[in-house]
N, C-alpha and C positions, 0 to 999 in steps of 0.2 A: 675691422667691423664695418659693415655696410653703413653709409652715411645716413640713410633713412632710419635704420634701426637705432643708430646712435642718437639721432634727433629725437626719436620717440622715448628713448631712455632718459634724455635730458628733460623732456616734458613731464614724464612720470615723476622724476625726482623733484622737479619744481612744484608739482601739485602736492606731493607729500609734504614738502616744506610748508606750503601754504596751509594745508590741513592741520598741521601740528604746530603752527605758529603760536597759538594761544596755549597749547598744552605741550610742554617740553617732554621729551621721552624720559622714562625712568632713569635715574642717575643716583648712584650710591652717595654722591657728594651733595645731593639736594637736601636730604635729611636722614639722620641716623635713627632707626626705629628700634624699640625695645622688643618687638615681636615681628614675625615674618610679614612682609608686605612690600609696598613700592612707594617711592616718592617721586614727585614730578612738580612742574610749575603750572599754576593757573593764574593767568593775568600777571605773570612775573612774580607771583608769590609762591613760596614753597608749600606744597600740599602733600598729603600722604593717605594711604589706605593700608590698614593692617587687616589682612585677609584670613578668614577661616580656611581650614583645609578644603581642597577642591571638592571632596565628596560631601561636604557640609554646606556648600553654597546653594543658593536658591535663585529662582527668577520669578519675580523681582527679588533683588538681594536686600534683606533687612539690614539696617545699619544704625550706628550711633554717630551722631554729629558731635564731635568733641571740641572743647575749648578749655584753657587756652593752648593753642599750638604755638609754641615758642621753641627756640633751639634745644632747651632742656626738657620740654614737655611734649608728649606724656613721658613720665619718668619712672624709675625703678620702683617707687613706692606704689604706683598704680598697676604694676605688671600683673599681679594676681588677678585683679579685677578685669583687666582687658583679656586675660587668658580665658576667663569664664565666658566672656562675650564670644570669643572666637570658637570656643568649644561648643557653644550653643548655635553656631552657624551665623553669628552676627558680625558683620564687618565694622571697623571703626575708622572714621575719616576725620580730617581736620585741615585747616589752612592757616599758615603763619602770616599775620599781618602786623606783627610787632605789637607794641603797647598801644592798641587802638581803642580799648575801653568801651566797646560797643558803639563807637561813632559811626556815622554814615559810611565812612570808608571801610570799616569792619563789616558792616552789613552788606555792602556791595561785593566784597570778597566772599562772604558766606554764600551769597546768591550765586556767584560765579561757580563755586565748587559744587553747590547743589545742582545747578543746571548741567554741569559736566557729568556728574555721577548719575543723575536721574535721566538726563536726556541722551547721554552717549554710552553709559556703562551698565545700564539695566538695573540701577539701584531703585529701591522702593520710593514712592512719592512722599512718604511720611516717615522720616527718621525719628528716633528718640534723641533729644538733645541732652548732653551731659556737660555741665559746667563746674569746674573746680576753681574755687577762689575767684580771681578776677575774670575767669572764664564765664562766671555767672552773668557778667555784664554783656558779654558777647552773645551768649545763647538767648538770654531773655530779651535783649533789644531786637534780635532777629525774629524771635518767636512772636512778639506782640504784633509785628507787621506781616507775619506769615502764618497765622493761626491755622490756615487750611493745609499747611505743609508740615505740621508737627503732631506726632502721636503721643508725646509725653516729654516731661522735663525732669531730669534728675540733677542733683547737685551735692557737692561736698563743700561745706562752708562757702556757698556762692555769694558773690556781691550782686546786689540789685540796686543799691543806692550809691550813686557817685559821691555824695557828700561824705560817706564813711570811708570809702576807699575808691580811688586813690586820693580823693579830695579834688576840689574843682581846680586848684592851681596846677596840679600835676596832670589832670585830665584835659584841661583846656587845649593844649597844643594838638592833641589827637582830633579835636573838633574844629581846629583851625580858628580858634577864638581866644580872646583873653578870658581870664577867670571871671571877670565882671560880666562880659558878654554871655558866657555860658550860664552864669547864675540867673540872668534875666530870662533865658530861654530854657531853664532847667526842666520845666514841665514837658517840653518837647523832646528832650534828650535823655532824661533820667529814667531808666527802666522802671523803677518802683512806682513812678507816677502813672505808669501805663499798664502794669502787669495785671491789673484787674481784668484786662481783656482776655488773659489766659483763663481766668476763672469763668468769665462769661461764655467763652468758647468751649468750656468743659474739658480742658486739657489736663490730664492727670499729672500730679507732681509728687516726687519723692526726694526728700532732702535729709542729710545728716549734718548737724551743725552744733558745735559745742557752746555751752552757755557761758564759758569763760573766755570767749574769743574777743580780744580787744582790737584786733586788726580789722576784722569784719564783724561788727557787733551783731549778735543774734537778733535782737529786737528790731532794729532798723531794717534788717534785711529779710531773713527767712520768716521770722514771726510776723512781720508786716504782710508778706505775701500770704501767709496762712490766714491772717485776718481778712484779707480781701476775698479769699475763698469762702470763709464763713459768712461774710456779708452777702456774697452771691448765692448763699445756700448750697454751696458745693464743697463743704468741709470734708465730705467723704472722699473727695478726689485729691486731697492734699495730705500726704503723710509726712510729718516732720519728726525726726528722731533727734533727741537732744541728750548727748552724753554729758552728764554733769561733771564739771571740773575740767573739761577739755577746752583748749584754746585753738589757735591757728597754728597747727603743728603737724608733724608726721606720725601721729599716734596711729598704730596699726589698725585700730578699729574703724577709722574713717575709710580705709581702703580694702577692708575685708568684711564689709557689711553686706551680708547675704540679702537683706531686704532690698537694698539699693540695686544689687546685681539682678535679683529676680524681677524687680520692677522694670529695669532697663531692657532686659531680655524680652519680657512680656510685651512692652510697648513697641519695641523695635519690630517684633514679629507681627503685632497687630497693625503696624504701619505698612507692612508688606501684604496684608490681607491673609495672614496665616493664623490658623487656630493654635492656641497655646494649650498643649497637653499637660495633664497633671504629671509632673516630672520632678526630678531632684532640684530643679530650678524654682519650684513652688513649694517651699517648706515653711515659710514664715507667715505670721498673722499680724494684725495690727497690735496685738497684745504682747508680742515677743520681738525683741531685736536679736538677730543672729549674727555672730561673727564667725566666719568659716576659715578653716585651714590656718589657724594661728600656730606658729612654730614655738613649741615649749622647750625643745631641747634638740640636740643633734647627736647622732651616733655615727661618727666618721663623716661621710658625705651625705648620710641619710637624715633628712629633716623629719622630726617627730611632731605630729600635728594634732591639734585639738579643735573642737567647735565649742563655742560658748553661746548659751541661750540665756537671755536676761529679760526680766519684766520691762516692758517699754515705758511704762508710766512711773515707775518707781524712782524717786529722787534720793532715796536713802541707800546705804549699803545693804546688801542682801546676803544671807548665808548661801553656801555653795554645796551642791551635790556633784561629785565626780563619778560619772558613769564609766564602767570598764566592761567592754563587750566580751562575749564568749566566743566559742568556735574551736574548742580543743587546742588552744594556743597556736593553731596553724591557720585558722580562717577568721573571717569577721572583720569589721571596721567600725569606726566611729559614726558612720553615716546613718545608720538606723539606731536611733536612741529612744528607747521606750520610757525614758525618765522625764521627757520634756513637759508632761502634764503638770509637773511640779512648779513650772514657771508661773502658772496661773495661781499657785498657792504662795507666791512671794519668794521663791527660790531662784537662784541662778543654777543652771545645769551645765556642766562641762563634760563633754564626751570625747574620750581620748583614743588615739591609735597607740599601739605599742609594738615593739618588734616581735614578729611571729617566728615560729621555730625554723622556718626556712631562711631566716635572716640572722638569728642568734639563739643561743641556748641560755638556759638559766645561769645566772640570776638577771639577765638583761631585762626580762619582763617586769620584775618587781622594781628594778632600778628606774625603768621608764615611768611606772606608776608614781613612784616617789618624786621623780623630776617634775611630773605634771602638778602634783600638789605644791611643790616648792614654787613653780611658775605662778600658780594661782595666788599664793601669798605675796610673791614679789611684785605682781601686777595688780593686786587687789585695788589699790587706789585709782588706777587708771580706768578700771571697769566698774568701780563702785561695788566691790565685793567685800564681804566680811571675812577677812583672812583668819580671824580667830575661830570661826565656826565653819568647818569643812567636814563633810561626810563622804564616804565612799560606798558605792552601790554597784554590784555586778552580778552577772548570771553565769553559771557553769564555770568555764575557765576564768571568766571575769569574777565569779564568786570566789574561786580559789585565790585570786590575786587580792581582792579586797579583804578577805579574811586575814591574809598575811599583812596587809596594810594596817590592820587593827591589832596585830599581835607581835610582829617582829620588833626587836629593839631598833632604835634609830641608829643609823650609821654614825660612826665616830667622826668628830670634827664637822658635823653637818651645820653649815652656817645658817640656813633657813630650814625650819622644821618641816618634815614631811609627815608628821603625825596627824591623824584624822580624829575628829571628835565623836564619830559614830560610824557604824558599818551595817549595811543591809546586804546580807549574803543570800543570794538565790541559788540553791541547789549546787553549791560549789564543792568539789572534792577537797577535803581538808586533811586526809591522810593518804598520801600517795603509796605508802607501803602496803595498804590493804585494799586499794582500788583493784577490782577484778581484772581489768585488761592488763595490769602490770604483773600478773601472777600466772605461772604455767599450770593452770588447773582447769577443770571442767572442759577438757578438750583443747585448751589453748597450748600451742607449742612454744618453745623458746623463740622461734622465729616470729611468731605472732606477738610475743611480748616485746621483742626487739623493735617491732614496727608500731607499737602502741603510741598513743599521743604522749603518755607520760615519759616514755623512753626518748621520744623526739624532743621533749622539753628539756630533759636533763642531759641529753647527749649520751646517756648510758641507761641500761635498765636499772630498776630499783634493786634487783638482785645483785648486780655488780657494784652498786654504789648506794647502799642503804643510808649512809650518813648524809649524803647530798639530798636524798629523798626526804629525810627528816627536816633538813634545813628549809626545804621547799614545801613543808606541810604545816599549816597553821595549828593543827592539833598538838604538835610538839613544841610550839612557841608560846603557849598560853602562860600568862602571869597575871598577878593581881592588878597590874598597872594598865591592862588592856582597855581598849575603847569599848563602850557598850555595843551590844550586837542585837540585831533583829535577823533571825534565820528563817527562811521559808523554803519548804521542800515538798514536792508532791509524793503522795503515798503509792503512786504507780510509776515511779521513775525507775526505768531499767537501764539508764546510762550511768547515773551516779546514785548508788544505793542510798536509801534514806538513812541507813545507819551511820553514814558519814557525818550527817548533820546532827543526828541524835547524840553520838559520842562527843562531838565537838561542843555542843550545847551543854552537856553534862559537865565537861571538863571546865568550861568557862564558869559555870555556876560554882563548882567546887573551889575555884580560885577566887571567888567573891566578885566576879565580873558580872555586871548586869547583862543578862541574855534572855531573849524571848524566842522560843521555837514555835512556829506555826506550821502544822502539817496540813497541806492543801488536799482535801479529799478528791479522789478520782483524777488527780493531775499527774501528768507524766513529767518529762524533762522540759519544762516550760509549757506553753499553750495558753488557751483562752482563760483557763481557770485563774491564771495569775493576773488577769486584767479585771477581775471582778471588783465591784465597788468596795466590798468589805476588805479586800486586800489593799486597795489603794488607801483606804481610810486608815488601816493599821500602819502603813508606811508613813503616811503624812503625820499621824500622831507620834510615831517614833521620832521622826526628824524634828517635829515641833518641840518635843520634850528636850532633845539634846542639843539643838542648834539655836533655839531662841532664848 
């Protein structure tokens, strides 16, 4: 190689080393991440970025500034939450400075990462900060000194008061002081003494914090911050969700709180100057706490998920409505739940996914519905649900399933009851043997019947397996011990004939079961007629009667 070329090569290599002296190249050994990203060094501290997919990235890049970053954090409990951020195009970043408890050393490292990401990597100038537990000390101490660089503050049982955790004796070494010296200067270093600056700057806050937390007491930390916002006449900017009976633990609700996720996404986008569209990430209101994608059972490797909507301000246990979606047993999901208006009436609403016909045939669908009811009962205490008062409500294929939930005998050796105390059936097929698509008549061929939704559900046509069709039809399961029913059906329904509900209602009454049939005039298979005030009032009255 020519000496001159070799010399230039040496100079280029030297310059590269100089440029990257403060920022070490990505290295798998720097930090193990729970989601795709990169790890590197900033001022000799391990740092990371968890990246959204390339097609979801923006310029400037909206991001979440996370704490605490320690060898174990972020951890598997938070994985779902961070997945939602990445899915929404939000990056997550943090820096590990050990047990620094919001000390000046921690703030310097935060600033170094901020400058690297904003100055060199095109990140937005205002991230949303997210602090879990002692991470609250990190993010709040940095935020009060950098209010112009913060778009929002989110927290999961965050610490704001050093006195409560870790205590001055444990915190003092991070501040290079004795406990006595730290106590004398506490107003300078304790975040809660200065977090009123966040309220004065109008920085929005969203926190979830249990009232039984003895490690990070609610009152001295999150409630005190909330009080500061009230005193600054900024109470609307501070949302504090308090799961009663929950402490400092790995309760699923802390990490699947949709309100917190929506807030963080919205503020991160706002910090990047992006408009926040009305999307799936904006479903909650101040009156409702939503817990998304809770696993209620597994079918092999498949996780069966539900969403739980609960009144935000209720401190008592509340009765539960389990919503089962329609879609011909082959389509649909829990994501669009028309029952959530009942939350404002004092109910919790659980919207479930179940195995569709491309995943499993009958009886998988009813087994999943029962498993969801059992999950509600087994987890009632944690979410403050009334496990003794559960109703099922569903439409079309969901109406078929909830009708069976109210009529089928309980499985033998069932440890936790899957029985429901009331059923609202919206235009569900209750007799598969007489459903028109299942029969070769009026021009339908045997091939048409074989391709019907009923045949896909059973795995065979009703002609081939009538006994199985009866087992999957509520009409043939009616007995005097069945749950009370409210049945609603449009008189212009050309998908599920009205006679399906009429015959079922008559048979329930013959068996001595409480049943009310409301025929909705001019209504087809669903539609706006089912959203009318008188329909909602009838549903509310029915549930009030049987669940309160």
